[in-house]
C-alpha positions in Angstrom: -22.2 -13.8 16.5 -21.1 -12.6 13.0 -21.5 -15.0 10.2 -21.2 -15.2 6.4 -24.5 -15.6 4.4 -23.8 -19.1 3.1 -27.0 -19.3 1.2 -26.1 -16.4 -1.0 -22.5 -17.6 -1.6 -23.7 -21.0 -2.5 -25.5 -19.6 -5.6 -22.7 -17.4 -7.0 -19.1 -16.6 -6.4 -19.0 -12.9 -5.7 -16.4 -10.8 -7.6 -13.9 -8.7 -5.5 -15.9 -5.5 -5.9 -18.9 -7.2 -4.4 -16.9 -8.7 -1.6 -15.6 -5.3 -0.7 -18.9 -3.4 -1.0 -20.6 -5.9 1.3 -17.6 -6.5 3.6 -17.9 -10.2 2.7 -21.6 -10.1 3.4 -21.1 -10.9 7.1 -24.0 -10.1 9.3 -24.8 -10.1 13.1 -27.1 -13.1 13.6 -28.5 -11.6 16.7 -29.5 -8.2 15.4 -29.5 -8.9 11.6 -27.5 -5.6 11.2 -26.1 -4.8 7.8 -23.5 -2.4 9.1 -20.4 -4.1 10.7 -20.2 -4.1 14.5 -17.7 -2.1 16.5 -15.9 -4.2 19.1 -14.2 -2.2 21.8 -13.4 -4.6 24.6 -9.7 -5.1 25.4 -10.2 -8.3 27.5 -12.5 -11.3 27.4 -14.2 -13.5 30.0 -12.8 -16.9 31.1 -15.0 -19.9 31.4 -15.8 -21.3 34.9 -13.0 -23.9 34.6 -10.5 -21.1 33.8 -10.4 -21.8 30.0 -10.9 -19.5 27.1 -13.2 -21.5 24.8 -14.1 -18.4 22.9 -10.6 -18.4 21.6 -9.9 -14.9 22.9 -8.2 -13.7 26.0 -6.7 -10.2 25.3 -7.2 -7.8 22.4 -3.5 -7.4 21.7 -3.3 -11.0 20.7 -6.7 -11.6 19.1 -9.1 -8.7 18.7 -12.5 -9.5 17.2 -12.4 -6.0 15.6 -9.7 -7.3 13.3 -11.7 -10.3 12.0 -13.8 -8.8 9.3 -11.3 -6.4 7.8 -8.5 -9.0 7.9 -10.7 -11.7 6.2 -11.8 -9.2 3.6 -8.3 -8.1 2.8 -7.1 -11.7 2.6 -10.0 -12.5 0.2 -9.3 -9.4 -2.0 -5.6 -10.3 -2.2 -6.2 -14.0 -2.7 -4.0 -14.8 0.4 -4.4 -17.3 3.2 -4.3 -14.8 6.1 -4.0 -11.0 6.8 -2.9 -9.0 9.8 -3.6 -5.4 10.7 -1.0 -3.1 12.3 -0.9 0.3 13.8 0.7 1.8 10.7 2.2 1.0 7.4 5.6 1.3 9.0 4.6 -1.1 11.8 3.5 -3.7 9.2 6.6 -3.3 7.1 9.1 -3.4 9.9 7.5 -6.5 11.4 8.5 -8.3 8.2 12.1 -7.2 8.4 12.3 -8.0 12.1 11.4 -11.6 11.3 14.8 -11.9 9.7 17.8 -13.2 11.6 21.3 -11.8 12.1 23.4 -12.9 9.1 20.5 -12.9 6.6 20.6 -10.8 3.5 17.8 -8.8 1.9 17.4 -6.9 -1.3 15.3 -3.7 -1.5 14.7 -1.0 -4.1 16.7 2.2 -4.5 13.5 4.1 -5.1 10.8 3.4 -2.5 9.0 5.0 0.4 11.8 7.1 1.8 11.1 6.7 5.6 11.2 2.9 5.2 14.3 3.0 3.1 16.1 5.0 5.9 14.8 2.7 8.5 16.0 -0.4 6.6 19.5 1.0 6.3 19.7 1.7 10.1 18.1 -1.6 11.0 20.5 -3.6 8.8 23.5 -2.1 10.5 22.3 -2.8 14.0 20.5 -6.2 13.4 23.4 -7.8 11.6 21.5 -8.1 8.3 23.1 -7.2 5.0 21.1 -5.2 2.5 21.5 -4.5 -1.2 19.6 -1.6 -2.6 19.1 -2.2 -6.3 17.2 -0.8 -9.3 14.2 -3.1 -8.9 12.8 -2.4 -12.3 15.8 -4.2 -13.8 15.5 -8.0 -13.2 19.1 -8.4 -14.1 20.1 -6.1 -11.3 17.9 -8.1 -8.9 19.4 -11.4 -10.2 22.9 -10.1 -9.6 22.1 -9.0 -6.0 20.3 -12.1 -4.9 22.6 -14.7 -3.4 21.3 -18.3 -3.3 21.0 -19.6 0.2 21.9 -16.3 1.8 19.3 -13.8 0.6 16.2 -14.5 2.6 13.9 -11.6 1.6 13.4 -9.5 -1.5 11.3 -6.4 -0.9 9.8 -4.3 -3.6 7.3 -1.5 -4.0 5.4 -1.1 -7.2 4.6 1.5 -8.4 7.6 2.8 -6.4 7.1 6.1 -4.6 7.7 8.9 -5.8 9.0 8.1 -9.3 6.4 5.3 -9.9 9.0 2.8 -11.1 7.4 -0.5 -12.1 8.7 -3.9 -10.8 7.9 -7.0 -12.8 6.5 -9.0 -9.9 6.4 -12.3 -11.7 10.0 -12.0 -12.9 11.4 -10.9 -9.5 9.3 -13.7 -7.7 11.0 -16.3 -9.9 14.4 -14.9 -9.1 13.8 -14.8 -5.4 12.3 -18.3 -5.2 15.1 -19.8 -7.2 17.5 -18.5 -4.5 15.3 -19.7 -1.6 14.2 -16.2 -0.7 10.7 -14.8 -0.2 9.3 -11.9 -2.1 7.3 -9.2 -0.3 5.5 -6.5 -2.3 4.4 -3.1 -1.0 1.2 -2.7 -3.1 -0.1 0.4 -1.4 -0.5 2.4 -4.6 -1.8 -0.5 -6.8 -4.2 -1.8 -4.2 -6.0 -5.2 -4.8 -8.3 -3.3 -7.2 -5.4 -3.2 -9.8 -2.8 -5.8 -8.8 -2.8 -8.9 -6.7 0.9 -9.7 -6.2 0.2 -13.2 -4.6 -1.3 -14.3 -7.9 1.9 -13.1 -9.6 4.2 -15.1 -7.3 4.7 -12.9 -4.2 4.7 -14.4 -0.8 3.7 -11.4 1.3 1.8 -8.2 0.4 2.0 -5.0 2.4 -0.3 -2.0 2.5 -0.1 1.3 4.2 -3.8 1.0 4.9 -3.8 4.7 5.8 -3.9 5.4 2.1 -6.3 3.8 -0.4 -7.7 1.0 1.8 -9.1 3.5 4.2 -9.4 6.3 1.7 -10.7 9.1 3.9 -7.5 10.4 5.6 -8.9 9.7 9.1 -6.8 6.8 10.4 -3.2 5.6 10.3 -3.0 1.8 9.7 -1.0 -1.0 8.1 -1.7 -4.5 6.8 0.1 -7.6 5.6 -1.3 -10.6 3.6 0.5 -13.9 3.2 0.4 -16.6 0.6 0.9 -19.3 3.3 0.9 -19.5 7.1 4.4 -20.8 7.3 7.2 -20.4 9.9 8.2 -16.9 8.6 4.6 -15.7 8.8 4.3 -17.0 12.4 7.4 -15.0 13.3 5.8 -11.9 11.9 2.6 -12.7 13.9 4.7 -13.0 17.1 6.3 -9.6 16.4 2.8 -8.0 16.2 1.7 -9.7 19.5 4.9 -9.1 21.5 5.8 -5.6 20.2 2.2 -4.4 20.4 2.0 -2.7 17.0 -1.7 -3.3 16.7 -4.5 -1.2 15.3 -7.2 0.2 17.7 -10.7 -1.2 17.5 -12.3 2.0 16.3 -9.6 2.4 13.7 -10.2 -1.1 12.5 -13.9 -0.3 12.1 -13.1 2.9 10.2 -10.7 0.9 7.9 -13.5 -1.6 7.1 -15.9 1.2 6.4 -13.4 2.7 4.0 -12.6 -0.7 2.3 -16.3 -1.0 1.3 -15.9 1.9 -1.2 -12.4 0.8 -2.3 -13.3 -0.2 -5.8 -15.2 2.9 -6.9 -12.7 5.2 -5.3 -9.7 3.7 -6.9 -11.4 3.4 -10.3 -12.3 7.1 -10.1 -8.8 8.1 -9.0 -7.3 6.1 -11.9 -9.5 7.6 -14.5 -8.8 11.1 -13.2 -5.0 10.5 -12.9 -4.9 9.3 -16.5 -6.6 12.5 -17.8 -4.5 14.7 -15.6 -1.2 13.1 -16.7 -2.2 13.4 -20.4 -3.1 17.1 -19.9 0.1 17.9 -18.1 2.2 16.4 -20.9 1.1 19.4 -23.0 1.7 22.0 -20.3 4.7 24.3 -21.3 5.7 24.6 -17.7 6.2 20.9 -17.1 9.4 19.2 -18.2 8.3 15.6 -17.5 5.2 13.6 -16.4 5.9 10.4 -14.5 2.8 8.1 -14.7 2.7 4.4 -15.6 -0.4 5.0 -17.8 1.5 7.0 -20.3 2.8 4.9 -23.3 6.3 6.4 -23.2 6.7 5.8 -19.4 9.5 3.2 -18.7 7.7 0.1 -17.4 4.4 1.0 -19.1 4.2 -2.4 -20.8 4.8 -4.3 -17.5 2.3 -2.1 -15.7 -0.3 -2.8 -18.4 0.3 -6.5 -17.9 0.1 -6.6 -14.1 -2.2 -3.7 -13.3 -5.8 -4.4 -14.4 -8.3 -1.6 -14.8 -6.0 1.4 -14.5 -2.5 2.6 -13.6 -3.1 4.1 -10.2 -4.0 7.5 -8.8 -0.4 8.8 -8.3 1.4 11.1 -10.7 4.7 13.0 -10.4 5.6 16.0 -12.5 9.0 17.8 -12.9 8.5 21.5 -13.1 10.5 23.7 -15.4 12.5 26.3 -13.5 13.7 23.9 -10.8 13.0 23.6 -7.1 11.7 27.2 -6.5 9.2 26.9 -9.4 8.0 23.6 -8.1 7.4 25.0 -4.6 5.8 28.1 -6.0 3.4 25.9 -8.1 2.3 24.1 -4.9 1.9 27.4 -3.2 -0.6 28.6 -5.9 -3.1 25.8 -6.0 -6.6 26.3 -4.7 -8.4 23.0 -5.0 -5.4 20.6 -4.5 -4.3 20.4 -0.9 -0.7 20.9 0.1 -0.3 17.9 2.4 1.7 14.6 2.9 0.0 11.3 2.2 -2.0 9.9 -0.7 -5.0 7.8 -1.6 -7.7 9.9 0.0 -10.9 11.3 -1.6 -9.2 14.7 -1.7 -6.4 15.5 -4.2 -3.0 16.2 -2.6 0.1 17.9 -3.9 3.5 17.8 -2.3 7.1 18.9 -2.9 8.5 15.6 -2.1 12.2 16.4 -1.7 11.4 18.8 1.1 9.9 15.9 3.1 12.6 13.4 2.4 15.6 15.7 3.2 19.1 16.2 1.8 19.9 12.5 1.1 16.8 11.9 -1.1 17.1 10.6 -4.6 14.0 12.5 -5.5 14.7 15.4 -7.9 14.2 18.9 -6.4 11.9 20.0 -9.2 9.4 17.1 -8.6 5.9 17.5 -7.3 4.0 14.4 -6.2 0.2 14.4 -7.0 -2.4 12.1 -5.5 -5.6 12.4 -7.6 -8.8 12.2 -5.5 -12.3 11.9 -6.7 -13.2 15.6 -7.4 -14.2 16.8 -10.8 -11.2 16.1 -13.1 -11.6 19.3 -15.1 -11.4 21.4 -11.9 -8.1 19.6 -10.9 -6.5 20.2 -14.3 -7.5 23.8 -14.4 -6.2 24.4 -10.9 -2.8 22.8 -11.7 -2.6 24.8 -15.0 -3.2 28.2 -13.3 -0.7 27.3 -10.5 2.0 26.3 -12.9 1.4 29.5 -14.9 1.4 31.6 -11.7 4.8 30.1 -10.7 6.4 31.1 -14.0 5.2 34.7 -14.2 
């Protein structure tokens, strides 16, 4: 049996960084182990009278491997309940699949490209109307939301890969006034920097592959809800019936990663800020897109709703266009040319090549995920790569 150390919690109320580092402080009463257990069973024993008094019968519906990471994430996000999924896409699509034919939804023009493409196809086949808007403009959101018809407003902030900032509180007010829910993809911000539920959001989504895990060794997704209402129960049934669940070992790896979430994110934020400032002075860079820069559109909003940093993600636009950008990525030595973000290693990617011909991403843009290496090394590597691309 795993339990929370009530004696300790009765004395003080631990801060989020403490909750994460100690994984809520849960321990195995039988062994007194500090490290979380790994639960691998897919099925559970019935009682002699054919009942399941343990509350569990099959891992797809209720896996004990989910308990600790789900409780921890709900605590960090100040939500009522969390659910783990097999991927960020599985988590996000479970929310949209809880909509009904005839519903309307509003989503950002700039967001994770694979999900945006999926939404467009889903809407046309599911009978859901979708409006893609500039989510950083509350007036555009207000114009798109239709009272009584729009059921869901989805946003992503900072928005990949331009790092557009959504005013969560303002958009939540607009959504709720129309009778809609607000869901926020907070993958880049993480609960270290932003807790959307405290700003009015109803659901928070994470691609847990990224910062929550932080070690580039699993694919996972998660949702957190403000309230266990009918809409949330519909999402829960989607997970059970469609089977988009996380494996037990992956759940354990996710929990292990979440225990170092705060120091990793803080280190990435500090490094990203220094890198962004250094790249502003690079003669081979035409623009630096980072919410921590005072001249970045949305900086003031980001400063208000992101506490302790502006994230570990930066994008740069390289002088010389697409070929110069690709050449820059080809000449790095420390940065790794790979898709994804939020790991301990720093990644660089020519994003338009990934997203394809319909992307709104500029062809001269490189997306950077700052890891936890020495910041000076990262800056020097980018500088020499940019110089090499322009020789």
